[in-house]
N, C-alpha and C positions, 0 to 999 in steps of 0.2 A: 373392642368390640371384634367378634367372628361373625362375618356375614356370609349365610347360608349361600351353596351353588345356585341353588333357581333364584334368587335374589340378585346376585351378580346376574346371573344369564339375564332378567329381565332388566335390569339397568343396562346391559348391553344393549339390548331390544331398543328401549329407550331412546337409550343416545343416537344409536344408529338411522332410530325414525326422527329423528330431533336434526341431523345434519342431515340428512335429504331433503327434508323439508326447507332448511335453513338456506342450502344448496340449490334448491329446486326456486325458490325465491328471488335469490340472489343471479339469478341467473341475470345476464346481461341484455336489456332493453335495445338493444344496439347490433344491427345487421353484420355480420360475420359468422367464423366455426370457433369454438373453443380448443386450442391446438391436444391431442392427444399427448395423454403422459401414464406413468404407475397411478393405481386407484390407492388409492390412502385411506384413514382408518379415522372417523369422528373424531372432531377437535386438533388432534397431532400429525393428520395427513400424511406426511411420507416420512417423518423422522425416523422412524425407527426401520424402517428400510433403507438407511444412508448408512454409508462405511462411516462410523463416528471418528474414525483416527484420522480418516484422509475423507472428507466430506465430499471435496470438490473431484473424487473417482466417484460419486455416487452421479452427478452431473455428467460427467464421459461417457459412462456406461450408459446409462439413459437415453443422450442422444443414439450413441450407435443400434437403439433400439426403435424409439420414438422417432428419429429425424433432427433436422437443423433447427425445431423449435417445438416444443414441448411444454406442458405445464407440470407446478408438479405445487404440491399443499407443505409449506414447512407451518407447521402450526396452525393457526386460521387466516394466515397468511400465503394468498393464491401466488406464485410466481411463475412467470416464462423463460425459460431458458434457451436463448439463441447460440448456437453452435456456425450459423452462415455468417461468413466473412462481411461479403457485403450488404447483409441484411441489418448488419449490426453498424455498420457505417452510419448505412441511409436510416434507421432510427434514431441515432444518435446522435447525427447533423444535421438531420433536415424538418424532424417534428419538434416542433416544444413539446406538446405534450408528453414527451418522454423524458421531460430532463429533468424532473422529480428524483428525489433521492430517498430509497425504502429504507429504512430504522428498523431496526429488528425488535421485538417486543417489549415494549418502552421506553422505546430509547433508551436503551439500555451501554450506546456507545457515546451518549453524551456528557457531556461535564456534569449539566445539573438535570434533576430527575421534576422538573416543573411542566411536566410536557409540551413543551419548548424545544425545536432542535437550534443550534447556536455551534457557530463557525463556517467557513468555506464550504468544510465537505458535507455536512451531515444538512442542511438548508435547504430549500427550496421558493422557486419564486420570487418574489420581488427581493425578500431578502438573499438570498444566492446571489443574486444579481448583483445588487448594489455592494456587496461584502465583496464579491470577487473583483468587481471593477474597479472600487477604492483599494484593496489591496495591493490589486496588481499595479496601480499607478504609484503609491505610495514607495512601495517596495524599488519600483524603476528612479522613482525621483529621486533614491537616496542609494541609487548605486546597485540594483538588482538587473543583472543580465548588460552589466557594464565592464569597461574595464577592470573598473573598482572590485569590479565581485571576485572577476580572475586572481589578483591581488590577495582579498580574504580567504579565499579558495591556497592558493601557495601558501601562506603565512600560517596557515594549521597544518599543510601536509608537511610543512622545513620542518612542523614540531613530529610528526608521524614519522617521517625519517631519522629523524635526530634520536628517536624511541626505538624503529627498530634495528639501529645502527648497535644501541645499547644492551641490544636482547642478542646480539649475534653470535650464532653458534648454542643456544638456549631455547628449549623446548618451547614453546608458547600457543597458548589456550585460547584466549581472551580478546583474540582480533576483531570480532564483530564490535564488544563495549568498549574497545580504543577508537576504532573507528566512528563509533555514532558520538561521542562527545565532541571531536575533532572535526566532524560535515558538519553538525548544528552549530559548532560557532560560528563556522562563516558566512551563516544567511543572520544568528543570534546578534552580532554586532550594527546590523542595520535593524532587527527589532526592536532589539532593548537598551540600544548603546554601551552594552558588555558584554563580557566572554566570557564564559568560564576558564579555569586554568585544567588540563586534560587529565592532569593525576585528579582534580576536584571529587573527594569523597562522597559528598551528598550526591553530587548527579552519577558518577561511577554507582553509586547502588541505586541512583530513579532506574538506570538501563537495569542490571540485576535485577529490582526485580520486578521488570515490565517482561523482561525474559521467563525469568518464574513465573510471571501471571501466566505466561501466554502458553507455559509447559501444561500448566494447570487446565487451562480452560480447554486443549488438546484433548486431555483425558474425556471428555465431551460433547466437545464443540456442537454438534450439530443440536443434541437436544437442546444446553448449555444455552445457546444462545439465542433460541425461539421459544423456549421454554424457559422462563426466568427463576417460574416457580417450583421448578427440582431445586432452589436454591435452601429450598424449605424441608428436603430429602435429602442431604447430607453432600448435595456439589457445592465444594466450596467454588468453583472457578472464578462463577460468577461474583462471591462475595471479594476475596481477591483484586476482581474487576476492578470493582466500584472501587475497593482501597487506594489502588492504583490512580484510577483518576481523582481521588480528593485530596492523594498527597496533589499531583500535579495542578489542581485549583487551586490549593492554598502557595504552591510556589508560585503561581502565575500572579494569583490574586494578588502577595507579598510584592512583584515586580510591579506591579499596575500603583500597587497606593505609595510607590517611591516615585513614582513620576508623577503623582497626584501632588504631593508635596513640593517639590519642587519645580513644577510647571510653570512656563511663565509664556500667555498664551499670541501668539501669532512668532514664537520664534521654537518651531517644533526641531527638538534633538536626532529624535527619530521615529519608529511607525507608531510607538507605544504614543507618543505625541503627538502624534498627527491625529489620527482615532480621539486619544480625547480632545482635540480641538473640535473635530466633528461632533463626537455629544454634547457638547458646550455650546453647539451652535445651532443643535437640530432640535427644529419645531414639529416636527412632522410626528404625529403621534403613532404612524402605519411605519415609521420609518425603521431600520434592524439599528440607528444610531439612536434609537430616543432614550433619555434618562435612564434608567434601572434596564432594560432592555440593550441599551449599546454597551453599558457596563460588561455584562454578561455576554455579548457577542464579541469583545473583544476578548476576553478570558478564550475564550471557543476559535477566535482565530488565534489566539498566539500556541494553543494546541495544536492545533493543527501545522501550525510552519515548525515546532518542535519537534511533533511525530514525525515529519516526511523528513526532518533530518537526521533524527536518530534512531530510525526505523528501518525505514525507506530504503536511502541510499546505504545503512550501512549492513541491511542484510543484503543487496546486491554487490556489496564488496566484500565479506564475507564469503560467499558463491564464490566472486572470482577469483579470491587467493584461495579457494578449495580446486576449479578449476584446473589452477597455474601448477598443481604441486598432480592433482590429477593428470593431466596431458604435459609431459616433461617436454614433448617435441614441440608442442602448440610454444609453450611459455618459451623457446630455444628462438622460434622460428618469430616471433614479435621482439625479442632483443635483437635479433640480429636485425628486422626493420629499424629500430630505435637505431642501433649504433651506425648504421649508414647514411640514416639522413638527419641526424639529433647531432651524435658524436655524445662527449662525454663532457665538457667542455663548460654544458651550461642543460641549467632544466629545460622540458618540455616543454612546449606554451601550445596554448590554443589554434596560435596560427599555424601550428605543424601539423592540425590536424587533415589535412586536404592532404597530406605527402607522408600519412603513416597508415594507410586504408587494410594493413592488416589490423591493424590493433584496432579499427573501430569495428573492423567484421568480428575481430572476436568481442568486443565490451556488446553488439548487436545479439550474438551466440549465446550470451552468456543471458543477457536478458529474455532472450526465448528458452531455453534450457531452462533456465531457475525458476521462471513462470511466479515469481512471489506475490504474486495475489491476482490466483488462477481463476476467479470470477469476477476481479475488479471490486469498485464499490457497486455495487445496485443499486440502478435504478427502479424509479414508478411512476405511473402514469399520473397525469394532471387531472386530465379528465376521461371520460371514456371517444375511446379512437377506434377506428377499424384500419388494420394495414396488411394490405396484400393478404386479402380476402379472412384475416383473421382480428375477431371481437375482443378487445381491451380492455375492462370496466377498467373505469377512476379505481387509483389507486394499487393497479395488479403490480405484484413486483418484474424486475427486469434483469435478467442475469446474462452476460457476454460470458459466454465460454470462452473465455481468453486461452486458459489452459490448452483446448480441444483444438484451439484455432491452430497455435503453435505448435499441436505434436500432429497437426492435421498430415495422414499420407501423403492425401491428394495436392498439397500445396507444397510439403518439402519434400516430399521423395523417402528420404531418409531420416524423418523428425527424432527418432531415440539414438542417432550420431551425433555426436557433438562434434561440429565441421566449420569453424568461422570463415572456411571459403564460400560456401552458398552465399554468403554477401559479400563476392569479388565478381569484377567482370571476368569474362571470357580467360583475360591475357593478364589479371590480377593485381591489377594496375591504380584499379577505383574501384572505392569501396562503391556497392548501391544498397542504396535501402529499397526492405519490401515493407509493402503496404501489409502482408499480412502479421509483422510484430507490432502489436499494442499492449506491451507492459503496462504505458502510462493511460490507459484506455483510449475512447476520440472522441472526438465531436463536441458538443459544446460545451460537456464536462469533462474534459479531456484533463491532466492534471496541468494545472496552472503552474508548478514547479518543473517540467518535466527538461524544459532547458539548465536549469538549473543543475539538474540531477545530471542532466547528460553531462555537461561539462565537468563534474566534480568525478564522475568518474572515468573522463578521457584523462582528466589531471594526473591522478592516482593511480591511476593505470600503469599509464606512460612512464609518471617519475617513478613510482615503484620500482618496474620491471625494468629500466633505466640501470638502477643502483644495484638492487638485489637480484639475487636467484634464491628461489622458493621453493620448497621439500620439503615433505611430511618427516617426522622424529624418524631417523633410524633406529634408536634404541625404544620406541614405542610399539609394542605389537599394534596398539588401538589406535596408532594416531591417524591412518585413512578408514575412513567409514561408512567408503563407499559414498556416490552421489544419491541416496536414495534420502529424502527431507523430513526433517521429524513431522510429527503430526502435527494436523491444525487446518485453519482455515489461509494462515499464513504460512507459506513453506519458505523456511529457514535449514541450512547444513544441521547435521546433527554434528556433535561437537568432536573436533579434530587438534592436532597437531603439526605445526610446524618448526622447520626450522629457516634462518635466514641468512644468508651470507653475503658476504659485501662485493659485487663485481668489479670494483675500482682498484680495491687495496688487497 
């Protein structure tokens, strides 16, 4: 059917009137002003104005134009973007009303599509509080954050070092996939009581599929996430994403079923057993552990823990390999520090951390420069609230412009330079934390796995640099793709090719 130009024009006018009336009716009835921001179109908001390949750069650009707090509309969702560090920390730490979780378009990121959110990352309110508290307590009981955890990390790292030795002198392109299985195994033993072989084809395929799915999503990340109806007009990224989630759900459901078949009340072997015990004893219908809800929440929490290792930490490690290859003088300085402090007769351990300030500074600079999650995990308001003269109606989305903060000249001076020394004391002998480095977010919903992630990054970086030199493959003209990330909401490096050289033999 072909629509006439007048009819199309009439429909646009009707849509605009509907949008105006709806927006007027929905104007907050609370004190405060709405932050300025770009004017959008009915129904789709500002989506068409975004850089679809690098949507976070639109947030950075708008911050330069509209200031440290501005409003935008992603489809029908109103979002406030905050670029002021102090404001981000105050909002996320002090005001419970800002501790909700923004879930894009019909819960597209959730394992289930029943309208309820699952896991620690996606939930809010009582479910989030109960799940987070229980998860951290149980993981600590099984060794999370203790010396046991360092041993588990080192076990997996030992296999990585053996793999690197076996690849010495050969071109290597699959750094991230290899790291993904090793990193997730460290916590997987506590969660499920088992570990995967680092060559496990099923797990390697799962991580490969995830990377390919994210690449497809990045072709239309902005509109695809916020406008899921685009799946019906040829955007296959969301279909691939849902298929990936279904594969994860099937894998984790089978793990839970295995535990149910061998479960003994009062004798938990791992985190899954402890969660099943909580489900069995729960009588509170409002609890996240109640019956079928509890079973779905268990799968959701397992997904969160799996992806935290297989995606977040492995992506940062893949950036670290790239930075070491791109800045050989930094790699050399790091190795000289390790040689002086630790030597080569033993592995680097967490107890060495205070004496390896340059290593710590390098990791912090890698986290800042990569800014893997440029706007973090978006929050939303749980109630109407007025903050610093601004009106935040209930369910307003809130994004912290972490990328903008990490690259603010006012904060860092020369943010576009990769310079680990910015985290060192003037005499170069002490590592100095910087309050503006927030790769794990901040406040009430700060990443619960930050300690383990930082321990993992330190142990991997220090021990790999102790034993190997990493450089781009001199025989591959495309080995060095530069420091620009792949397109998408999550920033990961483009394909590169490196060579490992044993420093000790």
